[in-house]
N, C-alpha and C positions, 0 to 999 in steps of 0.2 A: 416380630414383637413377641416381648415376654408376658407372663400373666403373674400377678402379684396379688397377693392377699394382705389385706390391710386391716388395722384397727386403729381408732382414734377417736375424736369427738367432733360434734357439729358445731355451728355458730353460737348455740344456746349450751353447750357443755354436756349434750346429751351423748353417750357412747353409740358409736357407730362402727360396723365392720362389714367387710365384702370383698368382692374381686375386681380388679381393673387390669386392663391390658394395655401395655405400652413399650416403648423401645427400651427403656431401661428404669431403675426406681427413681432417678430425679424428675424425669418426665412425669412419672405417675403421681410423685408427691405435688407436681405443679397442677396437675390436672385436679387433683383432689381439692386442692386450695382454692382453684377458681370455681370449685363446686361447693364452696363454703365448708368444707371438711379439713381437719387439721390432724394429719396421720400420726400415730406415735410409735406404730411397729408396721414394718413392710417385709414381707417375705415372698420370694418366688416362688412360684408352683410349678412342679412338674409331674407328669402322669405317673402315679402309681408311688410318689413320693409323700408321706405323711409325717416328716419329722423336719424340724428346725434346730438350728444351731449345729454345732460340731464337736466331735470327741464326746467327751463325759458330760459336756453340758447341752447335749442333744435332747430337744423336746419332741415328743410324740404325741401327735393329735389323735387320740384313741376315737374321737367321735366320728372320724372318717372311715374307720373300718367297718361301722356298721351303717354306712350310706352306701347305696349301690342304684344304679341306674336299672330301672325296672321295664318290663314291657309295655307297661302304660306311659312311662316317661318317654319311649321311644316313638309310642304311636302318636302322642300329643305333638313331639317334636316334629314328626313326619308330615302331620297334618298342617302345622303352622308353616313349615318351609315349603309346603306344596302350594299354600295360598300366596306366599311371599313371591315364589318364583312365577306363579300364575298372573301376578300383578305386575310383571315386567321389572321387579326390583333386581338391581345387580346382585349376583352372589355373596361380594362380601359386605354389603349392607343388610342383606337377607340373613347373614350369619350373625352380623353384629347385633341384629335384634333379636336372634335367638339367645345368645350371649346374654342380653340384658334380661331376658324373660325367665331363664333358667333360674329354678330356686336352689337346686342341689349344688352346693360348692363343686363336687367331683365333675359333674355334667357341664357346669360352666368353664372350668378348666379345659375338659375334653374339646369342647366347641370353640373356644379361644385358640386353641392349638390348631384345629381344624381351619378355622378362619386365618390364621397366620400361614398355614401352607398355601390355602388358597390364593391369598394375596400375594405370593411369591411366585404363582405361576401354575402350581400343582392342581391338577383336576381334584373335582370334588370326590369322586369314587376312590382315587389314590390316597387322599387325604383322610377318608373314612376308613379304609383298609389299615392304617396303622392304628386303629383301635378296634381289633377284634373281637374283644370281649363285649364291647358295647353293640358295634354294627357288625352282624353276621355276614357270611359270604352271601347269602341271597340279597341282603339290602345292598352290599357294594356292587354286586354284579347288575341289579337292576337300575342302580343309578350311573354306572358305566354305561350301560345300553341306552339310556336316556341320554346321556351326553353325546354320544356318538350319533344317535339319530336326530338330534335337536328337538326331541319332544320331552325334556326333561321334565315339565310340568305336568304334563299327562303321566308320565311313570311315577312320579311321585304321588299323583293323586291315587294311582292305582296301588301303589305300596302303602300310602295311608289306609286305604280301605282294607287291605290285607292285615296290616298290624292291628287293627281295630278289630277285625274278625277273630284274630289269635287271642288278642286280650280277652275278648268276650268268651271264648272257647275256654281258655284258663280259667276265668272267673267262675263259670260254669261246674268245671270238674271240682275247683276248691270249695266252692258253696255246696256240691253234693257230698262232698267229704266231710265237712266242718262239722255238722250235727252229729254223724256216728263216731267221729273221733272224740268229740267232746264228751257224748255220753259213755265211751269206753273208759276215759280217763276217770270220770266222776265214779263209775262202777268199780274201777280199779281202786280208787281211794278209799271206797267204803270196805271193799274186800280186805285191804291193808289194814285199815281200822280195827276191823273185827276181829283179825288174825292177832294182831299186836296188842289191842288193848282188851278186849272182851273175852276172846277164847283163853287166854292164860288164867284171868281170875275166874272163870267157871271150872277149868281143869283142877285148879287149887282147891275149890270147894269139893269136887269129887275125889281128888286124892286124900282127903280127911278120913273117908270111908275106908280106906286100904282096900282089901280084897274082897270086901261084903259087896261091893257094888260092881256088876258086870256091865262093861261099857259094850253098846252096841257097836257093830263093825263101822257104821257110818261116822259115829263119834270117834272112834279110834282113828279113822282116816282124817277126820278134821284136826284133831289133836297133832297127828303125825305131821300135816301140812304146816300147822303153826309152830311146830318145833322147827321144820325146815326152814320157814320164813325167817324166823328169829335168829336161829343159830348159824344160818349161811346167808344172811342177807347181804353179804359182800359178793357171793357168787355171781349174780345177774350183773351187777356193776363192774365185773372184770369179764365175763365171758360176753356180754353185749358188745363192747368195743372191739374185743378180739374177734367175735364172730363176724361183726361189721367190716372190720379190715380184712379178713380172709374172704368174705363174700364180695368184696369189691375186687380184689385182686382176682378173684376167679372170673367175675363178670368183665373185667378188664381184657382179658384173653380172647381172641377170636371165636375159639371153640365154646367156651363158657358163656360168652353173650350169645352166640347161636342158641345152645340149648336154653338159656334163660328165656330170651324172646320167644322160643317156640312154646316154651311152658306156659308165657304170659299170655299167648293166644288161645291156648286150651282150657285157661280158668273159667268156669261157667259165670255168664252174666258178665264179668268184669273182662274176660277175654273179648268178647263181642264189642263192649264199649272200646276196648285199646284198638282194636283192628278198624272200627269206624272213624274213630280220631286219627288214626295213622294215615288211612286211606284219605280220609278228608284234606288232611293236611298236604300230603303228596298232590292231590288234583289240583288244589287251589293254588300252591306253589307254583306247579308247572303251568297252569293256565296264565298266571300272573305274569311270569318269565316270558312265555311265549308271546304273550300280546305286547310285552315291552320290548319286544326284538331280540331275545337273548336266543342264539342258536340251540337246536333241539338237544345236542349232546351235552351242552354246558349246562341246559335247564335240566335234564335228566340227572346229570351229576349232583347239583345241587339238591334237587328233588329227594335223590336218594340220601343225602346227609340230613335232612330236617325229616325225613319220614319216621325216625324214631324206633325202628324195629329192624334188627339184622336179616330176619327172615323174608320180610317184605323187601328189604333193601337188596337182597340177593336176586329176587325176581326182576327188580328195577335194572340191575346190572345185566341180566339177560336181554332186557329191551334195548340197553345201550349197545350191545352187540349185534342185535339185530338191525339196530339203525345203521350201524357202520358197514353191514353187509347190504344195505339197500332193502330191509324187509319191513315188516310192520311192528309196532309196539305192541298191539295187542295180543299178538300169538305167544310170547314167552310169559305174559302176565296171566294169562288164561292157564297156560301149560303148568304154571307154578302151583296152581290151586289156592293160592292165598290171597288173590283179589277176587272179591263177590263177582258173579257172571254180570251183574248190570253194569258195573264199572268196565270190565274188559268189552261188553257189548257197544257201550255208548262211546268207548275210545276207538273201537274198529269203524263205527259208524262216522265219527268226527275224521279219521283219517281218509275214509273215502270221499266224504262231502267237502273235505278241507275246512271243517268247522271244528278242529280239533279243540281249541281253546273254548268255545262256546260250551261243548259237550261235556269238558273237564270243569267248568263252572258249574254247569247244570248238576252235575254229580257231587261237586263240593257242596252246593246248597242243600242239596238233598239229604246228604250225609250229616251235615250240621244240625239240620232239623231233626233227623233221626237220633242224633247224639243227644240233644236237648231232651226228646223224649224218653230216651233210654236213662238219661241221669236223673230225670224227675221220678220216673218209675223206680230208680234204684234207690234214691233218698228215702222216697216213702217205703220201700221195703227194709232198708237198713235200720232205720231208726227202730221200729217195732222188734226187730231181730234183736238189735243189741241190748235193747230194754229187758226182753225176755230171757236172753241168755244171762245177763248180769242179775236179775230178779230171781232166776232158778239158782244160780249158784249162792246167791245171799239167803234163799230159801233152804237150800240144802244145809249150809251152817247153822241157820236156826234150828233145824228139825235135828242136826246132829248133837246140839247143845240140850233142846228139850228131851229127847228120848231118855237120857239117864235120869232126868229129873222124875219121869212117870215111875223108873225103878225105884227111885229114892223115897217117892210117897208110899210106896209099899213097904221099905224098910222101917219107915217111921212108924206106920200103922201096926 
């Protein structure tokens, strides 16, 4: 089957649009007419294709460039699919229901293509693997393990819980940073307004007195910074993209990534939060994969990919080598010095008792709570710090402009 985007009118002449899957355009038009709609435009959709027409007559749908499948979309989709599969609904019918419920056209097209592949005999995991930007390796491997073990509904239920927890964690991080970032933008806007609007006018007033008025050092610094901001306003516009490009190139190299990730772990307060988030993500991912029946080496490889830090990932590599040699996971993690002692201790207990999945889940739950506490504390701390910093800078600018006025009053007297 193919996927078509259509535009037209309903029975009362109201404009309608949407997406429908059919063998060809003719069948799609017939289905729409049976539903009381009269299509005026019909375009076949393909993943990654956002154009219509040919040659110079091509029409680009720019709105689709601003539509993306978020982690929240995947979490909702996984929960719905888990419910449908748990109710013993055939996979093709379950995917059809997901296509009908999807609100984003891009996601609707992807789900329609997955349904088409599954309908031709492809496994769900293989069909999902053809869309790596939407369904990552963790998602695909868990679905594959569920299909092989015959417990796909249970695996999807665990996967839904995992995606929900990741979305919640991302939301906590974003909400913690939102207020400080907003205050920083407001403060910077105020400073730019002072340096470009107020400071030049005050300086013009002082320049009228020639050399009779001696400007304090703080005032000279304020005026100099204002001249720099006005005369070289283009410099940040040029340097920031160039610096960002050079930074991305450096971080994209293995050596640069390792140094940068090591630095991230050493940053006061934020480094600890980053470590907690990475370790929690690794433990929960590993536990979810092991419970779903994924082999330990494959689970470690996927856990290494989602950990988000090259330093911690190297420690996981050591654990993988130990497993291949028939040894423990906890030993190389402890030897690296990058994983907290409680983590390696719980993993060691889990290996000895055969309850590794349960221990990893306990660690992930504990660290998620600790991350939430740390983020709340960080939010309450960053807000006042940003306000004090911006207020202090505005105060210095104001003092720098007021000090010469005191000397000006003496000249007048």
